[in-house]
PQR file with spaces between the fields and no chain letter, atoms N, CA, C, O and H, PARSE charges and radii, in Angstrom:
ATOM       1  N    MET     1     -90.340  -50.140  -55.455 -0.4000 1.5000
ATOM       2  CA   MET     1     -90.618  -49.588  -54.143 -0.0000 2.0000
ATOM       3  C    MET     1     -89.991  -50.506  -53.084  0.5500 1.7000
ATOM       4  O    MET     1     -90.166  -51.723  -53.143 -0.5500 1.4000
ATOM       5  N    VAL     2     -89.273  -49.940  -52.133 -0.4000 1.5000
ATOM       6  CA   VAL     2     -88.583  -50.690  -51.088 -0.0000 2.0000
ATOM       7  C    VAL     2     -89.410  -50.654  -49.807  0.5500 1.7000
ATOM       8  O    VAL     2     -89.866  -49.593  -49.381 -0.5500 1.4000
ATOM       9  H    VAL     2     -89.130  -48.952  -52.085  0.4000 1.0000
ATOM      10  N    SER     3     -89.597  -51.822  -49.199 -0.4000 1.5000
ATOM      11  CA   SER     3     -90.385  -51.883  -47.967 -0.0000 2.0000
ATOM      12  C    SER     3     -89.546  -51.427  -46.779  0.5500 1.7000
ATOM      13  O    SER     3     -88.325  -51.310  -46.880 -0.5500 1.4000
ATOM      14  H    SER     3     -89.226  -52.684  -49.545  0.4000 1.0000
ATOM      15  N    GLU     4     -90.205  -51.171  -45.656 -0.4000 1.5000
ATOM      16  CA   GLU     4     -89.535  -50.773  -44.420 -0.0000 2.0000
ATOM      17  C    GLU     4     -88.536  -51.845  -43.982  0.5500 1.7000
ATOM      18  O    GLU     4     -87.428  -51.520  -43.555 -0.5500 1.4000
ATOM      19  H    GLU     4     -91.197  -51.266  -45.574  0.4000 1.0000
ATOM      20  N    LEU     5     -88.914  -53.104  -44.083 -0.4000 1.5000
ATOM      21  CA   LEU     5     -88.010  -54.189  -43.693 -0.0000 2.0000
ATOM      22  C    LEU     5     -86.750  -54.204  -44.561  0.5500 1.7000
ATOM      23  O    LEU     5     -85.644  -54.383  -44.051 -0.5500 1.4000
ATOM      24  H    LEU     5     -89.814  -53.369  -44.430  0.4000 1.0000
ATOM      25  N    GLU     6     -86.918  -54.016  -45.875 -0.4000 1.5000
ATOM      26  CA   GLU     6     -85.765  -54.000  -46.772 -0.0000 2.0000
ATOM      27  C    GLU     6     -84.829  -52.835  -46.451  0.5500 1.7000
ATOM      28  O    GLU     6     -83.609  -52.981  -46.523 -0.5500 1.4000
ATOM      29  H    GLU     6     -87.817  -53.870  -46.290  0.4000 1.0000
ATOM      30  N    ARG     7     -85.388  -51.692  -46.101 -0.4000 1.5000
ATOM      31  CA   ARG     7     -84.564  -50.538  -45.738 -0.0000 2.0000
ATOM      32  C    ARG     7     -83.740  -50.820  -44.481  0.5500 1.7000
ATOM      33  O    ARG     7     -82.652  -50.271  -44.310 -0.5500 1.4000
ATOM      34  H    ARG     7     -86.379  -51.573  -46.042  0.4000 1.0000
ATOM      35  N    ASN     8     -84.264  -51.678  -43.606 -0.4000 1.5000
ATOM      36  CA   ASN     8     -83.568  -52.001  -42.364 -0.0000 2.0000
ATOM      37  C    ASN     8     -82.683  -53.240  -42.484  0.5500 1.7000
ATOM      38  O    ASN     8     -82.237  -53.783  -41.473 -0.5500 1.4000
ATOM      39  H    ASN     8     -85.148  -52.124  -43.745  0.4000 1.0000
ATOM      40  N    GLY     9     -82.426  -53.690  -43.714 -0.4000 1.5000
ATOM      41  CA   GLY     9     -81.497  -54.784  -43.933 -0.0000 2.0000
ATOM      42  C    GLY     9     -82.101  -56.170  -43.944  0.5500 1.7000
ATOM      43  O    GLY     9     -81.362  -57.154  -43.951 -0.5500 1.4000
ATOM      44  H    GLY     9     -82.788  -53.248  -44.535  0.4000 1.0000
ATOM      45  N    PHE    10     -83.426  -56.284  -43.946 -0.4000 1.5000
ATOM      46  CA   PHE    10     -84.087  -57.583  -43.980 -0.0000 2.0000
ATOM      47  C    PHE    10     -84.680  -57.797  -45.370  0.5500 1.7000
ATOM      48  O    PHE    10     -85.697  -57.201  -45.724 -0.5500 1.4000
ATOM      49  H    PHE    10     -84.026  -55.484  -43.940  0.4000 1.0000
ATOM      50  N    ALA    11     -84.035  -58.651  -46.143 -0.4000 1.5000
ATOM      51  CA   ALA    11     -84.548  -58.942  -47.479 -0.0000 2.0000
ATOM      52  C    ALA    11     -85.678  -59.956  -47.369  0.5500 1.7000
ATOM      53  O    ALA    11     -85.642  -60.823  -46.496 -0.5500 1.4000
ATOM      54  H    ALA    11     -83.209  -59.136  -45.855  0.4000 1.0000
ATOM      55  N    PRO    12     -86.670  -59.866  -48.230 -0.5600 1.5000
ATOM      56  CA   PRO    12     -87.734  -60.866  -48.204  0.2800 2.0000
ATOM      57  C    PRO    12     -87.141  -62.245  -48.479  0.5500 1.7000
ATOM      58  O    PRO    12     -86.239  -62.390  -49.303 -0.5500 1.4000
ATOM      59  N    ARG    13     -87.657  -63.251  -47.783 -0.4000 1.5000
ATOM      60  CA   ARG    13     -87.160  -64.605  -47.937 -0.0000 2.0000
ATOM      61  C    ARG    13     -87.768  -65.227  -49.186  0.5500 1.7000
ATOM      62  O    ARG    13     -88.982  -65.191  -49.387 -0.5500 1.4000
ATOM      63  H    ARG    13     -88.390  -63.133  -47.113  0.4000 1.0000
ATOM      64  N    LYS    14     -86.918  -65.789  -50.010 -0.4000 1.5000
ATOM      65  CA   LYS    14     -87.380  -66.451  -51.227 -0.0000 2.0000
ATOM      66  C    LYS    14     -87.799  -67.878  -50.889  0.5500 1.7000
ATOM      67  O    LYS    14     -87.057  -68.585  -50.206 -0.5500 1.4000
ATOM      68  H    LYS    14     -85.932  -65.818  -49.847  0.4000 1.0000
ATOM      69  N    PRO    15     -88.971  -68.321  -51.351 -0.5600 1.5000
ATOM      70  CA   PRO    15     -89.399  -69.692  -51.067  0.2800 2.0000
ATOM      71  C    PRO    15     -88.365  -70.707  -51.558  0.5500 1.7000
ATOM      72  O    PRO    15     -87.807  -70.534  -52.642 -0.5500 1.4000
ATOM      73  N    PRO    16     -88.096  -71.770  -50.775 -0.5600 1.5000
ATOM      74  CA   PRO    16     -87.095  -72.766  -51.167  0.2800 2.0000
ATOM      75  C    PRO    16     -87.630  -73.825  -52.134  0.5500 1.7000
ATOM      76  O    PRO    16     -86.914  -74.769  -52.467 -0.5500 1.4000
ATOM      77  N    VAL    17     -88.882  -73.681  -52.588 -0.4000 1.5000
ATOM      78  CA   VAL    17     -89.481  -74.645  -53.512 -0.0000 2.0000
ATOM      79  C    VAL    17     -90.028  -73.917  -54.730  0.5500 1.7000
ATOM      80  O    VAL    17     -90.293  -72.716  -54.692 -0.5500 1.4000
ATOM      81  H    VAL    17     -89.464  -72.914  -52.317  0.4000 1.0000
ATOM      82  N    LYS    18     -90.192  -74.678  -55.822 -0.4000 1.5000
ATOM      83  CA   LYS    18     -90.757  -74.125  -57.052 -0.0000 2.0000
ATOM      84  C    LYS    18     -91.847  -75.056  -57.568  0.5500 1.7000
ATOM      85  O    LYS    18     -91.823  -76.262  -57.322 -0.5500 1.4000
ATOM      86  H    LYS    18     -89.977  -75.654  -55.853  0.4000 1.0000
ATOM      87  N    THR    19     -92.794  -74.478  -58.282 -0.4000 1.5000
ATOM      88  CA   THR    19     -93.866  -75.258  -58.893 -0.0000 2.0000
ATOM      89  C    THR    19     -93.274  -76.365  -59.761  0.5500 1.7000
ATOM      90  O    THR    19     -92.359  -76.136  -60.552 -0.5500 1.4000
ATOM      91  H    THR    19     -92.814  -73.498  -58.482  0.4000 1.0000
ATOM      92  N    GLY    20     -93.819  -77.575  -59.591 -0.4000 1.5000
ATOM      93  CA   GLY    20     -93.378  -78.713  -60.387 -0.0000 2.0000
ATOM      94  C    GLY    20     -92.314  -79.573  -59.727  0.5500 1.7000
ATOM      95  O    GLY    20     -92.086  -80.704  -60.158 -0.5500 1.4000
ATOM      96  H    GLY    20     -94.562  -77.761  -58.948  0.4000 1.0000
ATOM      97  N    GLU    21     -91.661  -79.066  -58.695 -0.4000 1.5000
ATOM      98  CA   GLU    21     -90.634  -79.858  -58.012 -0.0000 2.0000
ATOM      99  C    GLU    21     -91.288  -80.970  -57.193  0.5500 1.7000
ATOM     100  O    GLU    21     -92.412  -80.829  -56.711 -0.5500 1.4000
ATOM     101  H    GLU    21     -91.846  -78.148  -58.345  0.4000 1.0000
ATOM     102  N    LYS    22     -90.557  -82.081  -57.046 -0.4000 1.5000
ATOM     103  CA   LYS    22     -91.052  -83.235  -56.294 -0.0000 2.0000
ATOM     104  C    LYS    22     -90.196  -83.446  -55.052  0.5500 1.7000
ATOM     105  O    LYS    22     -88.981  -83.255  -55.081 -0.5500 1.4000
ATOM     106  H    LYS    22     -89.644  -82.196  -57.437  0.4000 1.0000
ATOM     107  N    TYR    23     -90.842  -83.841  -53.966 -0.4000 1.5000
ATOM     108  CA   TYR    23     -90.169  -84.073  -52.693 -0.0000 2.0000
ATOM     109  C    TYR    23     -90.802  -85.255  -51.977  0.5500 1.7000
ATOM     110  O    TYR    23     -91.956  -85.600  -52.228 -0.5500 1.4000
ATOM     111  H    TYR    23     -91.830  -83.997  -53.942  0.4000 1.0000
ATOM     112  N    ARG    24     -90.040  -85.868  -51.085 -0.4000 1.5000
ATOM     113  CA   ARG    24     -90.578  -86.851  -50.141 -0.0000 2.0000
ATOM     114  C    ARG    24     -90.623  -86.134  -48.802  0.5500 1.7000
ATOM     115  O    ARG    24     -89.602  -85.638  -48.326 -0.5500 1.4000
ATOM     116  H    ARG    24     -89.102  -85.587  -50.880  0.4000 1.0000
ATOM     117  N    VAL    25     -91.812  -86.077  -48.187 -0.4000 1.5000
ATOM     118  CA   VAL    25     -91.989  -85.321  -46.935 -0.0000 2.0000
ATOM     119  C    VAL    25     -92.746  -86.144  -45.905  0.5500 1.7000
ATOM     120  O    VAL    25     -93.396  -87.137  -46.231 -0.5500 1.4000
ATOM     121  H    VAL    25     -92.641  -86.480  -48.574  0.4000 1.0000
ATOM     122  N    LYS    26     -92.648  -85.712  -44.663 -0.4000 1.5000
ATOM     123  CA   LYS    26     -93.427  -86.302  -43.578 -0.0000 2.0000
ATOM     124  C    LYS    26     -94.405  -85.241  -43.091  0.5500 1.7000
ATOM     125  O    LYS    26     -94.019  -84.097  -42.853 -0.5500 1.4000
ATOM     126  H    LYS    26     -92.120  -84.905  -44.398  0.4000 1.0000
ATOM     127  N    ILE    27     -95.667  -85.622  -42.945 -0.4000 1.5000
ATOM     128  CA   ILE    27     -96.697  -84.697  -42.473 -0.0000 2.0000
ATOM     129  C    ILE    27     -96.533  -84.523  -40.968  0.5500 1.7000
ATOM     130  O    ILE    27     -96.598  -85.490  -40.209 -0.5500 1.4000
ATOM     131  H    ILE    27     -95.980  -86.551  -43.139  0.4000 1.0000
ATOM     132  N    GLU    28     -96.317  -83.268  -40.542 -0.4000 1.5000
ATOM     133  CA   GLU    28     -96.026  -82.952  -39.142 -0.0000 2.0000
ATOM     134  C    GLU    28     -97.257  -82.589  -38.331  0.5500 1.7000
ATOM     135  O    GLU    28     -97.330  -82.872  -37.135 -0.5500 1.4000
ATOM     136  H    GLU    28     -96.264  -82.483  -41.158  0.4000 1.0000
ATOM     137  N    SER    29     -98.227  -81.958  -38.991 -0.4000 1.5000
ATOM     138  CA   SER    29     -99.428  -81.493  -38.283 -0.0000 2.0000
ATOM     139  C    SER    29    -100.534  -81.266  -39.303  0.5500 1.7000
ATOM     140  O    SER    29    -100.355  -81.477  -40.502 -0.5500 1.4000
ATOM     141  H    SER    29     -98.168  -81.728  -39.962  0.4000 1.0000
ATOM     142  N    LEU    30    -101.695  -80.824  -38.787 -0.4000 1.5000
ATOM     143  CA   LEU    30    -102.821  -80.520  -39.664 -0.0000 2.0000
ATOM     144  C    LEU    30    -103.168  -79.047  -39.575  0.5500 1.7000
ATOM     145  O    LEU    30    -103.124  -78.454  -38.496 -0.5500 1.4000
ATOM     146  H    LEU    30    -101.840  -80.652  -37.813  0.4000 1.0000
ATOM     147  N    GLY    31    -103.513  -78.456  -40.713 -0.4000 1.5000
ATOM     148  CA   GLY    31    -103.952  -77.068  -40.740 -0.0000 2.0000
ATOM     149  C    GLY    31    -105.407  -76.951  -40.342  0.5500 1.7000
ATOM     150  O    GLY    31    -106.093  -77.958  -40.163 -0.5500 1.4000
ATOM     151  H    GLY    31    -103.549  -78.937  -41.589  0.4000 1.0000
ATOM     152  N    ARG    32    -105.876  -75.731  -40.205 -0.4000 1.5000
ATOM     153  CA   ARG    32    -107.270  -75.486  -39.808 -0.0000 2.0000
ATOM     154  C    ARG    32    -108.271  -76.123  -40.757  0.5500 1.7000
ATOM     155  O    ARG    32    -109.330  -76.578  -40.327 -0.5500 1.4000
ATOM     156  H    ARG    32    -105.319  -74.913  -40.350  0.4000 1.0000
ATOM     157  N    GLY    33    -107.945  -76.159  -42.043 -0.4000 1.5000
ATOM     158  CA   GLY    33    -108.850  -76.736  -43.031 -0.0000 2.0000
ATOM     159  C    GLY    33    -108.734  -78.247  -43.150  0.5500 1.7000
ATOM     160  O    GLY    33    -109.442  -78.861  -43.948 -0.5500 1.4000
ATOM     161  H    GLY    33    -107.084  -75.789  -42.392  0.4000 1.0000
ATOM     162  N    GLY    34    -107.843  -78.856  -42.359 -0.4000 1.5000
ATOM     163  CA   GLY    34    -107.682  -80.300  -42.383 -0.0000 2.0000
ATOM     164  C    GLY    34    -106.571  -80.794  -43.278  0.5500 1.7000
ATOM     165  O    GLY    34    -106.288  -81.991  -43.306 -0.5500 1.4000
ATOM     166  H    GLY    34    -107.269  -78.357  -41.710  0.4000 1.0000
ATOM     167  N    ASP    35    -105.924  -79.884  -44.022 -0.4000 1.5000
ATOM     168  CA   ASP    35    -104.804  -80.293  -44.867 -0.0000 2.0000
ATOM     169  C    ASP    35    -103.601  -80.633  -44.000  0.5500 1.7000
ATOM     170  O    ASP    35    -103.371  -80.023  -42.956 -0.5500 1.4000
ATOM     171  H    ASP    35    -106.154  -78.911  -43.999  0.4000 1.0000
ATOM     172  N    GLY    36    -102.829  -81.636  -44.464 -0.4000 1.5000
ATOM     173  CA   GLY    36    -101.579  -81.960  -43.794 -0.0000 2.0000
ATOM     174  C    GLY    36    -100.574  -80.836  -44.007  0.5500 1.7000
ATOM     175  O    GLY    36    -100.613  -80.135  -45.018 -0.5500 1.4000
ATOM     176  H    GLY    36    -103.016  -82.132  -45.312  0.4000 1.0000
ATOM     177  N    ILE    37     -99.672  -80.676  -43.040 -0.4000 1.5000
ATOM     178  CA   ILE    37     -98.622  -79.667  -43.139 -0.0000 2.0000
ATOM     179  C    ILE    37     -97.267  -80.354  -43.054  0.5500 1.7000
ATOM     180  O    ILE    37     -96.967  -81.066  -42.096 -0.5500 1.4000
ATOM     181  H    ILE    37     -99.640  -81.246  -42.219  0.4000 1.0000
ATOM     182  N    ALA    38     -96.457  -80.122  -44.080 -0.4000 1.5000
ATOM     183  CA   ALA    38     -95.068  -80.570  -44.093 -0.0000 2.0000
ATOM     184  C    ALA    38     -94.204  -79.311  -44.175  0.5500 1.7000
ATOM     185  O    ALA    38     -94.706  -78.221  -44.450 -0.5500 1.4000
ATOM     186  H    ALA    38     -96.699  -79.543  -44.858  0.4000 1.0000
ATOM     187  N    ARG    39     -92.918  -79.470  -43.936 -0.4000 1.5000
ATOM     188  CA   ARG    39     -91.993  -78.336  -44.048 -0.0000 2.0000
ATOM     189  C    ARG    39     -90.776  -78.741  -44.863  0.5500 1.7000
ATOM     190  O    ARG    39     -90.241  -79.840  -44.721 -0.5500 1.4000
ATOM     191  H    ARG    39     -92.510  -80.355  -43.713  0.4000 1.0000
ATOM     192  N    ILE    40     -90.358  -77.829  -45.713 -0.4000 1.5000
ATOM     193  CA   ILE    40     -89.125  -77.988  -46.475 -0.0000 2.0000
ATOM     194  C    ILE    40     -88.269  -76.776  -46.152  0.5500 1.7000
ATOM     195  O    ILE    40     -88.615  -75.647  -46.499 -0.5500 1.4000
ATOM     196  H    ILE    40     -90.792  -76.935  -45.829  0.4000 1.0000
ATOM     197  N    LYS    41     -87.143  -77.020  -45.480 -0.4000 1.5000
ATOM     198  CA   LYS    41     -86.262  -75.936  -45.004 -0.0000 2.0000
ATOM     199  C    LYS    41     -87.054  -74.921  -44.194  0.5500 1.7000
ATOM     200  O    LYS    41     -86.808  -73.718  -44.288 -0.5500 1.4000
ATOM     201  H    LYS    41     -86.861  -77.937  -45.198  0.4000 1.0000
ATOM     202  N    GLY    42     -88.010  -75.406  -43.396 -0.4000 1.5000
ATOM     203  CA   GLY    42     -88.830  -74.547  -42.550 -0.0000 2.0000
ATOM     204  C    GLY    42     -90.018  -73.916  -43.250  0.5500 1.7000
ATOM     205  O    GLY    42     -90.850  -73.283  -42.600 -0.5500 1.4000
ATOM     206  H    GLY    42     -88.210  -76.383  -43.320  0.4000 1.0000
ATOM     207  N    PHE    43     -90.113  -74.075  -44.554 -0.4000 1.5000
ATOM     208  CA   PHE    43     -91.168  -73.472  -45.361 -0.0000 2.0000
ATOM     209  C    PHE    43     -92.394  -74.379  -45.348  0.5500 1.7000
ATOM     210  O    PHE    43     -92.278  -75.577  -45.608 -0.5500 1.4000
ATOM     211  H    PHE    43     -89.437  -74.589  -45.081  0.4000 1.0000
ATOM     212  N    VAL    44     -93.552  -73.829  -45.053 -0.4000 1.5000
ATOM     213  CA   VAL    44     -94.785  -74.612  -44.892 -0.0000 2.0000
ATOM     214  C    VAL    44     -95.341  -75.044  -46.248  0.5500 1.7000
ATOM     215  O    VAL    44     -95.475  -74.249  -47.179 -0.5500 1.4000
ATOM     216  H    VAL    44     -93.646  -72.856  -44.842  0.4000 1.0000
ATOM     217  N    ILE    45     -95.662  -76.345  -46.317 -0.4000 1.5000
ATOM     218  CA   ILE    45     -96.288  -76.932  -47.504 -0.0000 2.0000
ATOM     219  C    ILE    45     -97.596  -77.586  -47.068  0.5500 1.7000
ATOM     220  O    ILE    45     -97.589  -78.475  -46.217 -0.5500 1.4000
ATOM     221  H    ILE    45     -95.553  -76.990  -45.561  0.4000 1.0000
ATOM     222  N    PHE    46     -98.715  -77.155  -47.641 -0.4000 1.5000
ATOM     223  CA   PHE    46    -100.020  -77.754  -47.358 -0.0000 2.0000
ATOM     224  C    PHE    46    -100.256  -78.909  -48.323  0.5500 1.7000
ATOM     225  O    PHE    46    -100.120  -78.762  -49.538 -0.5500 1.4000
ATOM     226  H    PHE    46     -98.721  -76.433  -48.333  0.4000 1.0000
ATOM     227  N    VAL    47    -100.618  -80.080  -47.750 -0.4000 1.5000
ATOM     228  CA   VAL    47    -100.809  -81.285  -48.555 -0.0000 2.0000
ATOM     229  C    VAL    47    -102.173  -81.894  -48.216  0.5500 1.7000
ATOM     230  O    VAL    47    -102.315  -82.530  -47.171 -0.5500 1.4000
ATOM     231  H    VAL    47    -100.728  -80.200  -46.763  0.4000 1.0000
ATOM     232  N    PRO    48    -103.182  -81.710  -49.083 -0.5600 1.5000
ATOM     233  CA   PRO    48    -104.516  -82.256  -48.820  0.2800 2.0000
ATOM     234  C    PRO    48    -104.508  -83.786  -48.775  0.5500 1.7000
ATOM     235  O    PRO    48    -103.622  -84.437  -49.329 -0.5500 1.4000
ATOM     236  N    ASN    49    -105.519  -84.339  -48.100 -0.4000 1.5000
ATOM     237  CA   ASN    49    -105.743  -85.783  -48.040 -0.0000 2.0000
ATOM     238  C    ASN    49    -104.592  -86.550  -47.410  0.5500 1.7000
ATOM     239  O    ASN    49    -104.257  -87.649  -47.852 -0.5500 1.4000
ATOM     240  H    ASN    49    -106.238  -83.810  -47.650  0.4000 1.0000
ATOM     241  N    THR    50    -103.985  -85.972  -46.376 -0.4000 1.5000
ATOM     242  CA   THR    50    -102.927  -86.645  -45.629 -0.0000 2.0000
ATOM     243  C    THR    50    -103.213  -86.528  -44.142  0.5500 1.7000
ATOM     244  O    THR    50    -104.022  -85.708  -43.709 -0.5500 1.4000
ATOM     245  H    THR    50    -104.258  -85.079  -46.017  0.4000 1.0000
ATOM     246  N    GLN    51    -102.533  -87.362  -43.371 -0.4000 1.5000
ATOM     247  CA   GLN    51    -102.675  -87.366  -41.911 -0.0000 2.0000
ATOM     248  C    GLN    51    -101.302  -87.224  -41.270  0.5500 1.7000
ATOM     249  O    GLN    51    -100.284  -87.510  -41.901 -0.5500 1.4000
ATOM     250  H    GLN    51    -101.875  -88.029  -43.723  0.4000 1.0000
ATOM     251  N    VAL    52    -101.275  -86.782  -40.020 -0.4000 1.5000
ATOM     252  CA   VAL    52    -100.024  -86.647  -39.282 -0.0000 2.0000
ATOM     253  C    VAL    52     -99.302  -87.995  -39.281  0.5500 1.7000
ATOM     254  O    VAL    52     -99.895  -89.038  -39.007 -0.5500 1.4000
ATOM     255  H    VAL    52    -102.102  -86.550  -39.508  0.4000 1.0000
ATOM     256  N    GLY    53     -98.016  -87.944  -39.591 -0.4000 1.5000
ATOM     257  CA   GLY    53     -97.191  -89.148  -39.622 -0.0000 2.0000
ATOM     258  C    GLY    53     -97.046  -89.760  -41.008  0.5500 1.7000
ATOM     259  O    GLY    53     -96.152  -90.578  -41.226 -0.5500 1.4000
ATOM     260  H    GLY    53     -97.534  -87.096  -39.813  0.4000 1.0000
ATOM     261  N    ASP    54     -97.908  -89.379  -41.950 -0.4000 1.5000
ATOM     262  CA   ASP    54     -97.787  -89.903  -43.316 -0.0000 2.0000
ATOM     263  C    ASP    54     -96.461  -89.472  -43.926  0.5500 1.7000
ATOM     264  O    ASP    54     -96.046  -88.325  -43.763 -0.5500 1.4000
ATOM     265  H    ASP    54     -98.634  -88.715  -41.773  0.4000 1.0000
ATOM     266  N    GLU    55     -95.801  -90.378  -44.621 -0.4000 1.5000
ATOM     267  CA   GLU    55     -94.618  -90.044  -45.415 -0.0000 2.0000
ATOM     268  C    GLU    55     -95.019  -90.229  -46.864  0.5500 1.7000
ATOM     269  O    GLU    55     -95.332  -91.339  -47.294 -0.5500 1.4000
ATOM     270  H    GLU    55     -96.139  -91.310  -44.753  0.4000 1.0000
ATOM     271  N    VAL    56     -95.010  -89.136  -47.618 -0.4000 1.5000
ATOM     272  CA   VAL    56     -95.560  -89.154  -48.976 -0.0000 2.0000
ATOM     273  C    VAL    56     -94.644  -88.441  -49.957  0.5500 1.7000
ATOM     274  O    VAL    56     -93.841  -87.585  -49.585 -0.5500 1.4000
ATOM     275  H    VAL    56     -94.756  -88.234  -47.269  0.4000 1.0000
ATOM     276  N    GLU    57     -94.788  -88.821  -51.218 -0.4000 1.5000
ATOM     277  CA   GLU    57     -94.114  -88.152  -52.320 -0.0000 2.0000
ATOM     278  C    GLU    57     -95.074  -87.081  -52.828  0.5500 1.7000
ATOM     279  O    GLU    57     -96.236  -87.373  -53.110 -0.5500 1.4000
ATOM     280  H    GLU    57     -95.439  -89.516  -51.520  0.4000 1.0000
ATOM     281  N    ILE    58     -94.595  -85.846  -52.947 -0.4000 1.5000
ATOM     282  CA   ILE    58     -95.466  -84.743  -53.369 -0.0000 2.0000
ATOM     283  C    ILE    58     -94.893  -84.010  -54.572  0.5500 1.7000
ATOM     284  O    ILE    58     -93.705  -84.111  -54.880 -0.5500 1.4000
ATOM     285  H    ILE    58     -93.651  -85.609  -52.719  0.4000 1.0000
ATOM     286  N    VAL    59     -95.763  -83.273  -55.240 -0.4000 1.5000
ATOM     287  CA   VAL    59     -95.352  -82.338  -56.275 -0.0000 2.0000
ATOM     288  C    VAL    59     -95.927  -80.976  -55.894  0.5500 1.7000
ATOM     289  O    VAL    59     -97.099  -80.866  -55.532 -0.5500 1.4000
ATOM     290  H    VAL    59     -96.728  -83.191  -54.990  0.4000 1.0000
ATOM     291  N    ILE    60     -95.092  -79.942  -55.977 -0.4000 1.5000
ATOM     292  CA   ILE    60     -95.512  -78.581  -55.633 -0.0000 2.0000
ATOM     293  C    ILE    60     -96.406  -78.051  -56.751  0.5500 1.7000
ATOM     294  O    ILE    60     -96.036  -78.087  -57.924 -0.5500 1.4000
ATOM     295  H    ILE    60     -94.140  -80.031  -56.271  0.4000 1.0000
ATOM     296  N    LYS    61     -97.595  -77.555  -56.371 -0.4000 1.5000
ATOM     297  CA   LYS    61     -98.565  -77.062  -57.353 -0.0000 2.0000
ATOM     298  C    LYS    61     -98.668  -75.544  -57.401  0.5500 1.7000
ATOM     299  O    LYS    61     -98.906  -74.973  -58.465 -0.5500 1.4000
ATOM     300  H    LYS    61     -97.895  -77.526  -55.418  0.4000 1.0000
ATOM     301  N    ASN    62     -98.491  -74.886  -56.255 -0.4000 1.5000
ATOM     302  CA   ASN    62     -98.684  -73.433  -56.197 -0.0000 2.0000
ATOM     303  C    ASN    62     -97.813  -72.881  -55.073  0.5500 1.7000
ATOM     304  O    ASN    62     -97.892  -73.354  -53.939 -0.5500 1.4000
ATOM     305  H    ASN    62     -98.298  -75.350  -55.391  0.4000 1.0000
ATOM     306  N    VAL    63     -96.990  -71.892  -55.374 -0.4000 1.5000
ATOM     307  CA   VAL    63     -96.087  -71.314  -54.382 -0.0000 2.0000
ATOM     308  C    VAL    63     -96.481  -69.871  -54.099  0.5500 1.7000
ATOM     309  O    VAL    63     -96.597  -69.054  -55.011 -0.5500 1.4000
ATOM     310  H    VAL    63     -96.926  -71.508  -56.295  0.4000 1.0000
ATOM     311  N    LYS    64     -96.683  -69.576  -52.831 -0.4000 1.5000
ATOM     312  CA   LYS    64     -96.958  -68.219  -52.362 -0.0000 2.0000
ATOM     313  C    LYS    64     -95.722  -67.713  -51.635  0.5500 1.7000
ATOM     314  O    LYS    64     -94.728  -68.430  -51.523 -0.5500 1.4000
ATOM     315  H    LYS    64     -96.588  -70.240  -52.089  0.4000 1.0000
ATOM     316  N    GLU    65     -95.780  -66.490  -51.146 -0.4000 1.5000
ATOM     317  CA   GLU    65     -94.634  -65.896  -50.459 -0.0000 2.0000
ATOM     318  C    GLU    65     -94.262  -66.648  -49.179  0.5500 1.7000
ATOM     319  O    GLU    65     -93.081  -66.804  -48.871 -0.5500 1.4000
ATOM     320  H    GLU    65     -96.588  -65.908  -51.237  0.4000 1.0000
ATOM     321  N    ARG    66     -95.283  -67.121  -48.424 -0.4000 1.5000
ATOM     322  CA   ARG    66     -95.022  -67.711  -47.114 -0.0000 2.0000
ATOM     323  C    ARG    66     -95.372  -69.190  -46.997  0.5500 1.7000
ATOM     324  O    ARG    66     -95.112  -69.800  -45.960 -0.5500 1.4000
ATOM     325  H    ARG    66     -96.243  -66.995  -48.674  0.4000 1.0000
ATOM     326  N    PHE    67     -95.953  -69.777  -48.034 -0.4000 1.5000
ATOM     327  CA   PHE    67     -96.335  -71.188  -47.985 -0.0000 2.0000
ATOM     328  C    PHE    67     -96.575  -71.677  -49.412  0.5500 1.7000
ATOM     329  O    PHE    67     -96.585  -70.895  -50.363 -0.5500 1.4000
ATOM     330  H    PHE    67     -96.164  -69.282  -48.877  0.4000 1.0000
ATOM     331  N    ALA    68     -96.769  -72.998  -49.538 -0.4000 1.5000
ATOM     332  CA   ALA    68     -97.047  -73.583  -50.856 -0.0000 2.0000
ATOM     333  C    ALA    68     -98.106  -74.666  -50.700  0.5500 1.7000
ATOM     334  O    ALA    68     -98.369  -75.148  -49.598 -0.5500 1.4000
ATOM     335  H    ALA    68     -96.761  -73.633  -48.765  0.4000 1.0000
ATOM     336  N    PHE    69     -98.711  -75.040  -51.832 -0.4000 1.5000
ATOM     337  CA   PHE    69     -99.669  -76.128  -51.890 -0.0000 2.0000
ATOM     338  C    PHE    69     -99.071  -77.234  -52.744  0.5500 1.7000
ATOM     339  O    PHE    69     -98.422  -76.970  -53.756 -0.5500 1.4000
ATOM     340  H    PHE    69     -98.497  -74.648  -52.727  0.4000 1.0000
ATOM     341  N    ALA    70     -99.296  -78.485  -52.322 -0.4000 1.5000
ATOM     342  CA   ALA    70     -98.773  -79.624  -53.066 -0.0000 2.0000
ATOM     343  C    ALA    70     -99.847  -80.704  -53.170  0.5500 1.7000
ATOM     344  O    ALA    70    -100.864  -80.656  -52.478 -0.5500 1.4000
ATOM     345  H    ALA    70     -99.822  -78.700  -51.499  0.4000 1.0000
ATOM     346  N    GLU    71     -99.603  -81.674  -54.043 -0.4000 1.5000
ATOM     347  CA   GLU    71    -100.471  -82.839  -54.175 -0.0000 2.0000
ATOM     348  C    GLU    71     -99.632  -84.083  -53.991  0.5500 1.7000
ATOM     349  O    GLU    71     -98.448  -84.101  -54.326 -0.5500 1.4000
ATOM     350  H    GLU    71     -98.777  -81.713  -54.605  0.4000 1.0000
ATOM     351  N    VAL    72    -100.251  -85.126  -53.456 -0.4000 1.5000
ATOM     352  CA   VAL    72     -99.579  -86.400  -53.292 -0.0000 2.0000
ATOM     353  C    VAL    72     -99.460  -87.063  -54.669  0.5500 1.7000
ATOM     354  O    VAL    72    -100.421  -87.097  -55.436 -0.5500 1.4000
ATOM     355  H    VAL    72    -101.213  -85.111  -53.183  0.4000 1.0000
ATOM     356  N    LEU    73     -98.278  -87.583  -54.967 -0.4000 1.5000
ATOM     357  CA   LEU    73     -98.084  -88.354  -56.185 -0.0000 2.0000
ATOM     358  C    LEU    73     -98.529  -89.783  -55.943  0.5500 1.7000
ATOM     359  O    LEU    73     -98.279  -90.336  -54.872 -0.5500 1.4000
ATOM     360  H    LEU    73     -97.497  -87.555  -54.343  0.4000 1.0000
ATOM     361  N    GLU    74     -99.171  -90.377  -56.900 -0.4000 1.5000
ATOM     362  CA   GLU    74     -99.659  -91.755  -56.707 -0.0000 2.0000
ATOM     363  C    GLU    74     -98.827  -92.731  -57.483  0.5500 1.7000
ATOM     364  O    GLU    74     -99.088  -93.933  -57.443 -0.5500 1.4000
ATOM     365  H    GLU    74     -99.374  -89.928  -57.770  0.4000 1.0000
């Protein structure tokens, strides 16, 4: 089934990250639930137990259509 957006030439954006991948990111802001928010190619990554300004190594745990969840590597 093709969505209205696809019919008008807008393909759904594929997330730029995959489960299990590791990245070094900087926490830019905090989400409503208190999780840190980083971005990879503009894609939102929620990182629990971080604060704005933290630079951390993460592993992607769960990828959704518009955002992902990650954990800090120790």
